[in-house]
C-alpha positions in Angstrom: 111.4 127.2 34.2 114.0 129.7 33.2 117.0 128.7 31.1 120.2 130.8 31.4 121.1 132.5 28.1 124.5 130.8 28.2 122.8 127.4 28.0 120.7 128.4 25.0 124.0 129.0 23.1 124.9 125.3 23.6 121.5 124.2 22.3 122.1 126.4 19.2 125.4 124.7 18.6 123.8 121.2 18.7 120.9 122.4 16.6 123.3 123.8 14.0 124.5 120.3 13.4 121.4 118.2 14.0 118.7 120.6 12.9 119.0 119.8 9.3 116.5 117.4 7.6 119.1 114.8 6.5 121.9 115.0 9.0 120.4 112.8 11.8 119.4 110.2 9.1 123.0 110.2 7.7 124.6 110.0 11.1 122.4 107.0 11.9 123.4 105.3 8.6 127.1 106.0 9.3 126.8 104.8 12.9 125.3 101.5 11.9 128.5 100.3 10.3 132.2 100.9 10.8 132.5 102.8 7.5 130.2 103.6 4.6 130.6 104.8 1.1 128.7 107.6 -0.7 126.5 105.2 -2.7 125.5 103.2 0.4 124.5 106.4 2.1 122.5 107.5 -0.9 120.7 104.1 -0.9 120.1 104.1 2.9 118.9 107.7 3.1 116.2 107.1 0.6 115.3 110.2 -1.4 118.4 112.3 -0.8 119.6 114.2 -3.8 123.3 113.5 -4.5 124.2 117.2 -4.3 122.5 117.5 -0.9 124.3 114.4 0.3 127.6 115.7 -0.9 127.0 119.1 0.8 126.0 117.5 4.1 129.1 115.2 4.1 131.3 118.2 3.5 129.7 120.1 6.4 129.9 117.1 8.8 133.6 116.6 7.8 134.3 120.3 8.3 132.6 120.2 11.7 134.7 117.2 12.8 131.7 114.9 13.1 132.8 112.5 10.4 136.1 111.7 8.7 136.5 110.9 5.0 139.0 108.1 4.2 139.9 107.9 0.5 140.1 104.3 -0.9 143.5 103.5 -2.3 142.8 102.6 -5.9 140.0 105.0 -6.9 138.4 108.4 -6.3 136.0 106.8 -3.9 136.0 107.2 -0.2 134.5 105.8 3.0 133.1 107.8 5.8 133.1 107.1 9.5 132.2 108.9 12.7 134.9 110.6 14.7 134.8 110.7 18.5 132.9 113.9 18.3 130.4 112.3 16.0 130.1 109.2 18.2 129.2 111.5 21.1 126.0 112.5 19.2 124.7 108.9 19.3 122.9 109.2 22.6 121.0 112.2 21.2 120.1 110.2 18.1 119.0 107.3 20.2 116.8 109.6 22.3 115.3 111.1 19.1 114.6 107.6 17.8 112.9 106.6 21.0 110.8 109.7 21.0 109.8 109.1 17.4 108.8 105.5 18.1 106.8 106.6 21.1 104.9 109.4 19.4 104.9 108.4 15.8 
């Protein structure tokens, strides 16, 4: 089966976002609730370094996958998926199903 080179570029675009060790886990954590705070993400993504978490959140926000909403009375913020981020959920669901099947 031959894949046109133009289609490979689209796979690269998705891989650039989802190909990181922590990003699919973080997106799943964010998708499981309406909004989530940094400390909740750190707890749910067991083992992630705070610097790594911060860097991933910045990248996801820059790419338009999540949005950061500052809380009114503190330096804290909540994160939630954008429409673009929500469109990744079928991919994450398929990854989960594959993982459960072949674990």
